[in-house]
N, C-alpha and C positions, 0 to 999 in steps of 0.2 A: 548680349546678356541684358543690358539696360533696356533695350527695346522690348524684350520679352517680359521684363518686370513691369514696364509701363503698360503693356497690353493686358497683363494679368490684373493690374490695378484697375484699369478701365472696365474690365469685365466684372470685377468685384463691385465697383460702384454701380454699374448697370443693374446687376443682380439685386443689390440692396434697394435701389430705386424701384425696381419692379415689385419687390416684396412689400415695400411701403406704400405702393400705389393701391387705390381701391380697385377691387376686382368686380367687374360688372358682368353678371350672368347674361347669357343671350336672352332676348325677349321671348317670353312664353305667352302663347295665346290662352287667355282665361275666359274667353267668351265666344260670341259669334260675330261675324262681320255684317255690315250693312248689306253687302251684296248677297250674302246667304239669306238674310231675313227677307229681302225683296224677292229673291228667287222662291223662297218658301211660301210667300204670300201671292205668288203668281199674278202680279199686277193689281192686287187688292189693297195695297198700302193707301191709307187716306191721303188726299192731296194737300191737306192743311191741318194744322193743329188748332182746332176750334171746337168749342163745346166739349163734348165727351171724346171726340175723335182726336187722335194723335198720330202724326206721321211716323213712318218707320224710323227715320233718322232721329227724331226726337225721342222715340221710345227705346232706341237701342241701348243707351246708357243705363236705363232702368232695368231693362231685360238682363243685361250682363251683370249688373250689380246683384240682382236676385239669383241668377245662376250661380254666381260665386258665393254669395252669402249662405245659400242653402245647399251647397254642395252637389249641384247637378253635373256630375263629372262625365257621364256617358252620353254618347250621341242620342241614344234612345230616350234618356231622361229629359234631355233638352228638347227633343222633338215632341215628346208628350206634353211638356209645359207649353211650348209655343203653339202646338196644334190645338190644345184646349182653349187657349186665348183666341185663336183664329176662329174656332167654331162658336164659342160662347159669345164673344164680343164682336163678331162679324168683322174680323181682321182689324181690331183696334178702333172700331167706330164707336163702341159703347163701353161705358163703365158701370152701367146699371141695367138690370132687367127692366124692360119698358113697361111692365105691368106691376111687378113687385119691387119697389124701390129699395127694400131692405136687402135684396139680393144683388150683389155687385162686386166691384173691383174687376180687374181685367179678365179674370177667369169666371166672372159672374157666379160667385159662390153664395149659397144661401146663408142667412144670418146665423144659423146654428153652426155651420162649418166655419164661418168667420170667427165665431166665439171660440171654437176649438183652437184656431190659429193664434188668437190673441192670448189665450190662457197658456199656450205652450212657449211663448216668446216674451221674455222679460223686457227687452228693449221696446217692443211694441206696446206693452202694458203701460209704459211710462208716458204714452201719449195722453192718457186719462189721469187726471189728478185724483179722481174718485175711484179708480180701479180697486177692487173688482166690481164695485157698484156702477155698472154701465148699462145703457139701454142697447140691447142686442139689435134692435131694429135700426139703430143709428150707426152701427159699426162700419158698414160699407161707406157711408158718407164721410165719416171721420177719417177712415184710411185714405180715401180719395183726396180729401182736403189736405192731408199731411203727406201726400205723394208717396204713399205706401201701397198703392193699388196694384203694383206688379208683384208684390211679395207673397201674398197668400197662396196664389196658384203655384208658385215655385216651391214653397215649403210643402204644399200638399202632395206634390209628386212622389216624394219619398217618405215623408213623415206623417201624412194623413192616416187615419185609422184604416188598417188593412192594406196599406200601399207598399210597404217596404220590400216584401219578397217579390211582388210583381214588378216593382220599379227596377230591381236589380237585374231582372231578366229582359227588360225592354231591348229590342234589337230591330233588325230589318224585317223581322217576321211580323206580318199582320196579326197573327194569333197572339204574339207577345203583347201587343198593344191592346187587343181585345180582352185579354186576361187582366191586364192592368185596369182597363176601363170598367170591367164588371166588378172587380174587387175594391176599387179605389174611388171611382168617380160616380158610379151608378147612373150613367147617362141614359140608360134605357135601351132596350133592343130596337126600338124604332129609330134611333139615331146612330147606332153603333157603326153602320156601314159608312155613313157620311163622315163620321169622325175618323174612321180608319183610313179612308181615302185621303183626308187632310194630313193625317199622321204620316202616311207613306210619302206624300209630297214634301212635307217638312223634313223628314228623315233624309230623303235623297238630296235635299238642298244643303244639308249640314255636312258637306264633305270637306 
């Protein structure tokens, strides 16, 4: 009898200890892995972080931060974001258009698009003490200097003008990407095949 009471008491103590202990959820993947990014870039990761170029390893935290911050929850949305950076910035080699310096960040967005991004995001606006009086031609440089260059392209995937519906339908279908491309990025019919090929490669890498 005493033995059973002691056992019951021990069980009660264990249960109380369990309830009072912090419960840790299983780790959840909220981004992509370095291996996935390297596979997506098919050997094109820059070998060093120098000048405008950034290695895939150094870029990964910025990419994952942007993916999470702007809610790119589907494989297709993440693939569209990364594929656009790959095409526009030559696989993370460039942060600016080599001719038009006002066009930049990792997705090489024009100044007008970057202004739309800034106007839509209050935390980004705080970079400028003079906002909304800012020089649109210097937005790209300012975002790069403040290490926000991975963010505009991620935001644009879903929130850019005309992007939401097409972004929701992004899938393994090349047509889904082309529909998004035509209504959201306006990359032009002369580049859409090359962009689609990159998208498919990136999509397949994000397994």
